[in-house]
Each structure stands twice: as C-alpha cells, then as structure tokens.
N, C-alpha and C positions, 0 to 999 in steps of 0.2 A: 684426106679431105677435111678442111677446117669446117667445123659445125658449131653453130650457136645452140647451146642446150637450154636457152631461156624458154620456159613453158609457154610464155605469152606469144612466142613466135610460132609455136606448133599447137594451136588450141585443140585440134581434134586428133592428136596422135594416138591416144588410147582407144577411142572408138574405132578408128581406122584399123588399128592392130587387132582389136577384138573381132572385127568383121573378117579380117584375113585369117585369124586363128580358127574362126567358125568354119570358113570355107575349106581351110587346110584339113580340119578334122573330118568334114563331110567327104572330102575327096579321098582321104585315107580309107574310109569305110567303103567307098565306091571301088577303089582299086584293090581291096583286100581279097585276093584270090590265091590262097596259100597252096592249094593242091597242084603238084607239078606232074607227077606220073606214077604209074603203078608198075612194079616189076613182077610179072607173073611167070610161072614156070614150075613152081612147087606143086606136088600132087597131094600134099597134106598141110595141115596148119603149121605156120611158122612158129617155132618154139623158142629160138634164141638167135641172137645176132652178135657179130663182133666187128670192130673197126680195125682196119690195117693201120699200124702205128706210123708208117712212113708214106703211104700213098693215100691221098684224099679221095681218089676215085674208086678205090677198091673196098668192097664190103662183103662180109661172109654171113651166110645164114644157114641155120639148121632146122630141119622140119621134123614132124612127128613120125615120119616113116623111115627115119634114119638117114635121110639124104642131106648132103651138105652142098650148097651152091656158092660159087664165088661170082660176084657181080661187078661189072664195070659201069659206074654211075654216069660217066660222060656219054657212053653209047647207050646206056640204059638197057643192057642185055647181059645174059649169063655167059661167063667165059668158060666155066668148068663145073662139072657135076661129079660128085663122089658119093657112092653108096657106102657110107661110113659105118653105120651100126645097124644091128637088129633092134627094132623098136625105136623109141624116141631118141633124138639127140638132146640130152639134158642140158648141156652147157658147152660153150666154146670160147677160146681166147687166142689171140695172136701173140707170138713171141715178141719181145720188145724191139728186136732188130728187124722184124718183118720177113724173115726168111722161111718161117714155118708157123704152123698153128696147131692147137690141141683141141680135141673133142672128147667128150665123155657121153656115154649112152646107157640105155637100159640093159645092155648085154654085159655089164660089169667091167667094161674095158675103158682104158684111157689110151687114145691114139694120137701120135704126132705125125702131121702131114707136111709135105713140102708146099710152099706157097706157089712155086712155079708149076706149070703143067708138065706132065711127063713127056720125054722125047718120043719121037715117032717109033712105034713098035715096043715101047717100054710099058710095063704093067702099072696100073694105078694102085700103088701099095703104100701103106703107112711106113714112115721111117722106123718108128718104135711102136710096140703095143705092150701095154701093161695090163695083166689080168688081175683084177681085184677080187676081194672076197664078197663085197656087197655092192649094191647099185650106187653109183655116184650121181649126185643131183646137181653139182655145179663145179666150175673150175675157174681159176684166175691165175694169171702169170705175174711173177715179180716184175717190177718196172725196170730193174737194172741188172739182175743176176739170173743165172740159169736155174731158177727155182720156181716151182709152181705149187699151188695149193688146190686140193680137191675137197669136196664135202659130201657126206652121206650120213652114216651113223656117227661119224666123227670128222674133225678137220685133220686131213693128212697133208704134211708138207714134204714135197718130193724134190730130189735132185734129178736133173734131166738124165744123168748118166746111170742112175740106179733104178732097179726094178722094185725096190721096197722103200717105203717112206722113211725120210730122215727122222721125223717125229710125228706122233699123233696126239692131238689135243682134244680132250673131252671135258665137258662140265654138265653133269646130268646125263640122262640117257634118252635121246630123242633124235629124230632125223633132222638134219640141217639142210635148209633149202638153198642157201646161197652163201658164197664167201667172196670177199673183195679185199685186195691189197690197197693200202693207202698210197696214192701217187707221189706224195711228198716225203713223208716219213715212211720209207718203203718197207720197213720191217714190221709195220703194224698191219693187222688184219681185222676185219669185222665179219661176223657171220650171223645169220638169222636162223633160229630153230623153230620147229613147229610146236614147242611148248611155250610159245609167246616170248621167247628170250631174244635179246640182241646181245651177243657176246663179243668182247674185244680181246684180241690176243697180241702178244709180242713174240715175234719169231725168235728173238735172242734168248728168251726164257722158254722153258718147256711147260709153262703153266699159263692158263688164261689170266687176263688182267682183271676185268670186271664185267658184270652183265646188268642189263636193265630189263625188268619184266613189265610188259605192257598188258592192257586189258585183253587185246586180241592179237592174233598171230601177225608177224611181220613177214611179208613175202620176199623182199629184197632190200638192199641198201646201196647207196652210192656215196663215195667220198667227194668232198669239194676239191677240185684240182688246184685251187688257189690258197685255201686255208686248211692247214694240215689237220686241225682237230674238229672240223665241222663235217657231219655226214647227215644225209637225209634218208629216212626209212619209209618204205611204202607199206601201208598197213591194210588189214582186212576190214577195219572199221571205217572205210571210205576216206580216211585222212592220211596226210603225209606229215611226218614229224622231223623237224630239223634239230639235231642234237649238237651240243658242244661236248666233245668226248671227256672234258675235264669235269663237267658238272652235269651228270646224267639224271640228277634228281628231278629236273623239269626240262622239257624241250625249249629250245630258243624260240621256235615258232611252230604253230599247228596250222597246216595248210588244208582248208576244208573247201571242197567244191564238188568232188566226185560224188556220184550217188550209188556207187557199188565198189567192191573191193579193188584196191589199187595193186596192179600186178607187177609193174616195173617202173624204174625211175632212172634218169641219166642226167648228169650235169652238163651245162654248156662249158666250153673250154675257158670262158672268162670267169666262171665261178659265180656269176651274178644271178643266173637263172637255172632252172632245171625243168625237164619235161617228164610227164608221168603218163603211163598207159593204164587203162582201167577196164574192168569187166563190163562197164556200162557203155562200151562201144565208142569211147571218145578218147582223145589225146588232149592233155592240157599243159600249158606252159605257165609256171609260177615264178615270180621274182622271189629270191631267197628270203627277203625281209618282209614279204607281204603274206597275209593269210588267205588271199583269194587269187585265182588265176587271172592272168591278163589276156589269155587267149584259149579258145577251145576249138579243136578241129574234129570234124566228123563227116562221114559220107553215108549215103543211104545203104551202100552195099557193105560197108565195113562192119564186121562182127567184133566179138570180144578181142581187144588188143592185148597181146600177150607180152610183146617185147618192144622196146623203143631205144633209139640211139640218137645222140646229137652229134653231127659231124664235126671234125676237128677244125674246120675253118669258120665255125660259128654261124654258118649260113643256112644249113638244112637240117631237117629232122627226118629220121627213117622210123617207120613203125611196122611191125609184123603182126598179122592178125590171124584169127581162126580160119578165115575163108581163103587161105593159101596165097595171099598177096602181100607184097612189101610195098608200102606207099612212101613216096618222097614228098615232103612238104617244105615250104619256106619257113624259116624260124621267125622272120618278120613278115607278116602276111601281105603287107602292101608294098614291100620293097620292090624296086624295079631292078630286074636282073640285066646283066650286060654292062657295057662301058657307058659311063655317064659323062656328058659334056660338063666343062667347068661351071657353066651357068646353071645347069640342072642341079649340080652338086650344091652350089651356093643357095639355090632356091630351096632345096630339100633341108639344108641345115637351118635356114631362116625359118621355114615352116615348123621344123622340129622345136626350135626355141620358142616360137609363138605358142605351140601347143602346150609346152611345159609351163609357160608363163600364165596361161589362162585355163589350166587344166581343172581348176576347182570351180569354175563358173558353171552353174547348174545345167545350162543348155548344152555347153560343150562337153561336160562330163557325161551327160545322158547319151549323147551321140557316140562318144568315144568308148563307153562301156557296153553299149548294146550289142548282144550277140544272138544270132538265131540258134535255137537249140532244137533237137528232135523232140517230138511231143512227149515221148516216154520220159526223157531226162527232165523236161520242163515240169511235168506233173510230179515226178519224184522229188524234185527240189522243193516244190510247193508243199508236198506232204511232209517232208522232213522239217521244213520250217515250222509247220503247225505242231509237229511232235516236240521240237526243241522248245517252243514257246510254252507248251503244256507242262513240260518237265520243269521249266524255269518257274512257272506259276506255282506248281506243286511244292517246289523247294522253298519258295518265298512264304507260302502259307504255313508250311511245317515250321519254318524258322520263327514266324510270327507267333505261333501258338505253342511254342516250347520254351523251356527255361532259358534265359539269356546265357549265351556262351556254350550251350549244350550242342548246338549245331554250327560248327565253325564254317566260315566261307572257304570253299575250295576253288582256286582259280581254274579256268578252262584248260590251262597247260598241264596242271598237276592231276587233273581228273583221270587221265588215261594211263598214268603210271602206277603200277602195283608196288614195285620195290626195286631198289638198286642193291646188288650184292657185290662185295669187293673181295 
C-alpha cells in the first residue's frame, strides 16, 4: 500500500498510537490468567521432576515417599505410577533417546526404568539397579552418550553398562546437592556443594576445572541451552546469579526479587529467560539480562515450591510443591491458547510493537509492571528494602568518616563472591 510519511498529513499519529498502546497494556493485564490446571495424585510433596526429551506431553515427577509418576499433559492425568524407592526420590532424569529414565533415592540406589508401561501380566521392575555406598542426592544424563553423573559425597560418572563408576571427582569434602551436564559442550558438568561452592568439571580430565565460593549455599544450577558458557545458580540468599563460566570473578547479573531461599531454576528453550522456584511459595520468571522478574505466579493453596520445569515448546511452566500438587502455568500469562485467526495474529503483533514502543511512558509502565502479591511477600519486600537502605546508609557514613581510599567501593555483583579457585 503506498503511504505518504509526511507528518503534516498525520497530525495525531503519536497520540492515537499512545492511546492504543495504553489500551493494549490494560487488556494484557485483564487477560493475564496464567494458571491452567493442577495435576494431583501424589501422596507426599513433589521433590523432583524431569522432562521427556522426545515427547512434549510427557513429564515425570518423583515424590518424598519414593513414588514416581508419569503424566500425560494433554489429558492432564497420570499414566503410570511406580513405587521406585524407600524414602525420598532425590533426583531423576530421562535418557536422551527417551526410551528409559533414571531415578536416585535415599535407599542408596540408582535405578533405570523403561519409559513404556509393562505388558499385561509383566512385573513393574527396573531394568538395572546399582547399589551405592552413600546416599545420592542428584542425577543427570549426558545429552548424547550412554553416560550419566550422580552426586552425593562426590561426583561419580557412570557408564550405563557398568555397576561401578568410570571416575569419581572430588574437591573438598562435602555433600553435593546437584549436578548438571552442559547441553552444548556436553562433556562439561557443573555441581553445587553445601560448603557454598559451585564446581565445574570436565569429563575428559579426571580433575575438576575451577570453583567459585559464594557467601551462601547454592541449591542448584542450570545451563543456558543457547550459550554454552552461561549458567544460572539458585542461591540461599534469595538471589539468582548468572555466571559466565570463563570469568567467575563476578556474575554477569544478580537477579533479586525473591524473599526467601531459591530452591530450583530452569531455562526456557530459547535461552532468553529462566524460571525460578522459591521457599516463599512463589514462582518467578526472569529475563536473563534483567535484575528483576517480569512475572510472579502464586496461588493461595501453593506451599513452598521445590521444583520447576519449563516445557520444551516454550509455552508452559510446571512447578511441583510441598502440598503434593504439580501446577501447570502459561509462560506468557495473557497469551491466548488455541488456533489464532490471521487477523488476531496481526492485531497481537501490532499491539506487541505498540507496547514495546511506549514501554517507558510512566502510565503504561506502571500498569505493565503492577502485580498482585500475597501479603506476606509484599511485607517482606518492604522490610528488605528498608534493610538494604540502612546498610547503604551505614556504608556511606563509614566511607565519609574514614581515611580516603581505606574503604574501596565494592559493586553489588562482587559483594556475594568470596573467592575463585582454579
């Protein structure tokens, strides 16, 4: 369509677009209903979850009573239940081909199970069982080979065909809470230990590469599926830290918004955002390059969120919590599900561009950023803001009344790092 871009011919173009952007932002908040459904059936808190590598509609979950359930998300029901372990299911992961999955539990065993249900009359039994010497707290499978890693008192790397580990990696003596393979550089691993370390390993060497020590313990980490050297760590000090593996001296970004320990983190398949689960009974979505969350999800019934997963089609988020439910959320709260007509699609794209264009206007920004929070979280955020201000004031006063240069400025990013050991 030929169009004359002379501003004299369209004197009210910007005010008109501003009004449209304001309406689009208001409607986005009106339609923001992220909660889809809850998958109930577990008889104890959900402790860990795993995604099926080939099937979008299949998800696995493990509970604190040793029970593993396989869910069909399209039907929103449980397909199969296995009594896998005595005590907690500490970790689980699916094999890269999707034919089997592994679980570890408090009973010091690693078990491999078939993904398909057993035939009629067949017993529900694991394919392999490995008896270990200590309790395993986490497991992750290699992205391309028949190799998996477990963690407990040390990081063990196993071949699927053998009953003893190929190699054991230790650095210091402490229990390791989680281990993760890098999805791109598949021979790299990261692990979090309870002595506040994040340790990186290379499978081709039999020694660890380097470690970074933080002020408080890191619960778990997750690698960015698009950038090989970026990972995000969920910490006990209410923050998440995004690190560049090559420069561990300071994190790339500190993500602050939670008001209690962050227990789990998972990246979206695009690598642009991640979702975090916290002890403060909420789930937050952070852009990788921003310090604050763009979205917070909570319900009155949801208790401490222990585990969280972002589905492989980038549309949904699953979270497992203390009160035995797995909840399914939309990753984009106001997105319309189902088939869109071409006109709807065009209107949505136009509105999206308008919102981006006017996102910094005070009125639009206020509406777009407003979220309802539970009273407990709201009050804690307020309290923490006061504490942060007091600390800042104290530091400024100290600097003012001491010898010039005796109290160097430490940036927010470097404050939480104790040391980097290579």
